[in-house]
C-alpha positions in Angstrom: 40.4 -11.9 6.5 39.0 -11.3 3.1 35.3 -11.2 2.2 33.6 -13.2 -0.5 30.7 -11.5 -2.4 27.9 -13.8 -3.6 25.4 -12.2 -6.0 22.0 -13.9 -6.3 19.4 -13.2 -9.0 16.4 -13.7 -6.7 15.5 -13.2 -3.0 14.9 -17.0 -2.8 18.4 -17.7 -3.9 19.8 -15.2 -1.5 17.8 -16.7 1.4 19.2 -20.1 0.6 22.7 -18.7 0.5 22.3 -17.2 4.0 21.9 -20.7 5.4 25.6 -21.2 4.9 27.6 -20.5 8.1 29.5 -17.2 8.0 27.1 -15.5 5.6 25.6 -12.0 6.0 23.0 -10.2 3.8 24.0 -6.9 2.3 21.5 -4.2 1.4 23.3 -1.1 0.3 26.4 -2.1 2.2 26.7 0.8 4.6 26.1 -1.4 7.7 27.9 -4.6 6.6 31.0 -2.8 5.2 31.3 -0.8 8.4 31.0 -3.9 10.5 33.8 -5.5 8.4 36.0 -2.5 8.6 35.5 -2.4 12.4 36.8 -6.0 12.6 33.5 -8.1 12.8 34.7 -11.7 12.2 31.3 -13.3 12.5 30.9 -13.4 8.7 33.1 -14.1 5.7 30.6 -14.1 2.9 28.4 -11.2 1.9 25.2 -12.1 0.1 23.3 -9.7 -2.1 20.2 -10.0 -4.3 19.7 -8.1 -7.6 16.1 -8.9 -8.1 14.6 -5.8 -9.9 11.5 -6.0 -7.7 13.6 -4.9 -4.7 14.2 -1.6 -6.4 10.7 -0.8 -7.4 8.4 2.0 -6.1 4.6 1.9 -6.5 2.3 4.6 -5.4 -1.4 3.9 -5.9 -4.6 5.3 -4.3 -2.7 7.1 -1.7 -0.6 4.1 -0.6 3.1 3.6 -1.3 5.1 0.4 -1.5 8.9 0.9 -1.6 11.3 -1.9 -2.4 14.0 -2.7 0.2 16.8 -1.8 -2.2 15.5 1.7 -3.0 18.2 4.2 -1.9 17.7 7.4 0.0 18.8 9.3 -3.1 16.0 7.5 -5.1 13.5 8.6 -2.4 14.7 12.2 -2.8 14.4 12.0 -6.6 10.9 10.5 -6.6 8.2 13.1 -7.2 5.5 11.2 -5.3 7.6 10.7 -2.2 8.7 14.2 -1.5 6.9 14.2 1.9 9.6 11.8 3.0 12.4 13.9 1.6 13.4 15.4 5.0 13.8 11.9 6.5 15.8 10.6 3.5 18.0 13.7 3.5 18.8 13.1 7.2 20.7 9.9 6.3 24.4 10.7 6.0 25.8 12.7 3.2 25.4 12.3 -0.6 27.8 9.3 -0.9 26.0 7.5 1.9 22.5 8.3 0.5 23.6 6.9 -2.8 24.1 3.5 -1.1 21.9 3.4 2.0 18.7 1.5 1.4 15.2 1.6 2.9 15.6 -2.1 4.0 19.0 -1.6 5.4 17.9 1.4 7.5 15.5 -0.8 9.3 18.4 -2.7 10.7 20.5 0.4 11.7 20.9 0.6 15.5 20.8 3.9 17.4 22.0 6.5 16.9 21.2 5.7 13.2 18.0 4.6 11.5 16.5 8.1 10.9 14.4 7.0 7.9 13.1 4.0 9.9 11.7 6.4 12.5 9.7 8.1 9.8 8.3 4.8 8.6 7.3 3.9 12.1 5.3 7.1 12.5 3.5 6.2 9.3 2.5 2.8 10.6 4.4 1.0 7.9 4.2 -2.7 7.2 7.3 -4.6 6.5 7.4 -7.5 4.0 10.0 -10.2 4.2 10.3 -13.5 2.3 8.3 -15.0 5.1 5.3 -12.6 5.2 4.3 -9.2 6.5 4.8 -7.6 9.9 3.8 -4.2 11.3 7.0 -2.2 11.7 6.8 -2.0 15.5 6.5 -5.8 15.7 9.4 -6.1 13.3 11.6 -4.0 15.6 10.7 -6.2 18.5 12.0 -9.2 16.6 14.8 -7.5 14.8 17.7 -8.9 16.8 16.6 -12.4 15.9 16.1 -11.5 12.3 19.3 -9.5 11.7 21.7 -11.2 9.4 19.3 -13.8 8.2 15.9 -12.2 7.2 15.6 -10.4 3.9 13.3 -7.4 3.9 11.7 -7.1 0.4 9.6 -3.9 0.8 7.8 -1.5 3.1 4.2 -0.2 2.6 2.4 2.7 4.2 -0.3 5.3 3.5 1.2 8.5 2.3 0.6 11.4 4.7 -0.2 14.9 3.6 2.6 17.5 3.8 0.5 19.3 6.3 0.2 16.4 8.7 3.7 14.9 8.6 6.6 16.4 10.6 10.2 15.2 10.9 13.1 16.5 13.0 16.6 15.2 13.5 18.8 16.7 16.2 22.5 16.2 15.7 25.7 17.8 16.8 27.4 17.8 13.4 25.5 19.3 10.5 24.5 18.3 7.9 25.2 14.6 8.3 26.0 13.8 11.9 24.5 10.9 13.8 21.4 11.6 15.8 21.1 12.9 19.3 17.4 12.1 18.7 15.0 11.9 15.8 11.3 12.6 15.9 8.7 11.8 13.3 5.0 12.6 13.7 1.8 12.4 11.7 -0.8 14.6 13.2 -4.4 14.7 11.8 -6.5 17.6 12.9 -10.2 18.1 12.7 -12.4 21.0 13.9 -9.4 22.7 15.6 -8.2 19.7 17.6 -5.9 16.7 17.1 -8.0 13.8 15.9 -5.2 11.3 15.8 -1.4 11.3 16.4 1.4 9.0 15.6 4.8 9.9 17.0 8.0 7.9 16.5 11.3 8.5 18.4 14.7 7.5 17.1 17.9 7.2 19.2 15.7 7.0 22.3 16.0 3.2 22.5 18.0 0.5 20.6 15.4 0.9 17.8 12.8 3.5 16.9 9.8 3.4 19.3 6.3 4.9 19.3 5.6 7.6 21.9 2.2 6.0 22.7 1.6 7.9 25.9 2.2 11.2 24.2 -0.1 10.2 21.3 -2.9 9.4 23.7 -2.4 12.7 25.5 -2.8 14.6 22.3 -6.1 13.1 21.2 -8.9 15.7 21.2 -6.6 18.5 22.3 -5.8 21.7 20.3 -2.3 22.1 18.9 -1.4 24.9 21.3 1.2 25.2 24.0 -1.4 24.3 26.6 -2.9 21.6 24.4 0.4 19.7 24.0 1.7 20.1 27.6 0.3 16.8 28.9 1.9 15.0 25.9 5.3 16.5 26.7 5.0 15.5 30.3 4.7 11.8 29.3 6.9 11.8 26.2 9.6 9.7 27.9 7.4 6.8 28.7 8.5 3.7 26.9 12.0 5.0 26.0 15.4 3.7 27.0 17.9 6.1 25.5 21.5 4.9 25.0 24.6 6.7 26.2 27.1 6.8 23.4 29.7 9.1 21.8 27.0 11.4 20.5 25.0 12.1 23.7 24.3 10.6 27.2 21.0 9.0 28.1 20.5 11.9 30.6 20.9 14.5 27.9 18.6 12.7 25.5 15.9 12.6 28.2 16.3 16.3 29.0 16.0 17.5 25.4 13.3 15.3 24.1 10.4 17.2 25.5 11.9 20.5 24.3 12.3 19.3 20.7 9.0 17.4 20.6 7.2 20.6 21.8 8.8 22.6 19.0 7.9 20.0 16.4 4.3 19.7 17.5 3.8 23.4 17.4 5.5 24.0 14.1 
């Protein structure tokens, strides 16, 4: 079965086009094209929007807003977004990064979605044509939104290079799918952790916050002893998949190890 491509000048036009049965929205195309190549017959028309606003990046007063069509390569090239370069570089190889978009990565199911994990650790807010949602709330509704909702941008407060940490564990380097992904934003004051946000990728169907670990870090020094309680509860709220990359058992076993290394780095 062939696919029809429908190009729309605005998000509103694209949203209207998606009301037609058999239509699917395309961001950069890495997810939709793969689905088509794997024989997904639930759609016959691919809809895309070329509104320039979707490709914009605005950084002002320490806060960033990134259009949904901004690619991973564009993130890597932007001088004010270099703190996110490790997360953008974790998405596939150069050819994939030239296509993969910020908005599309939010819909990538485990073991993909590395950049989305970084955004979750930064408490990002997602804008769609219908309004704004905190990213964790967006993930809870993602299955109902997939294929119909159009993400227009994400916004978040830029972390300092000293506070933000990102780690992707994979079996194939440099562009393999994730065994797990960890992103953390740790703010320290007077020798202890004042606040912590930790997001885990490939430890559930979508990235999740390690809220028990975050709470256990508050007020503790960033030492081996100080993070021990957080590592003990790191698995709370996770539901790792078993796939061709790793088993759920293996992901559970290695998460505390890699989280400990990241927190102490």
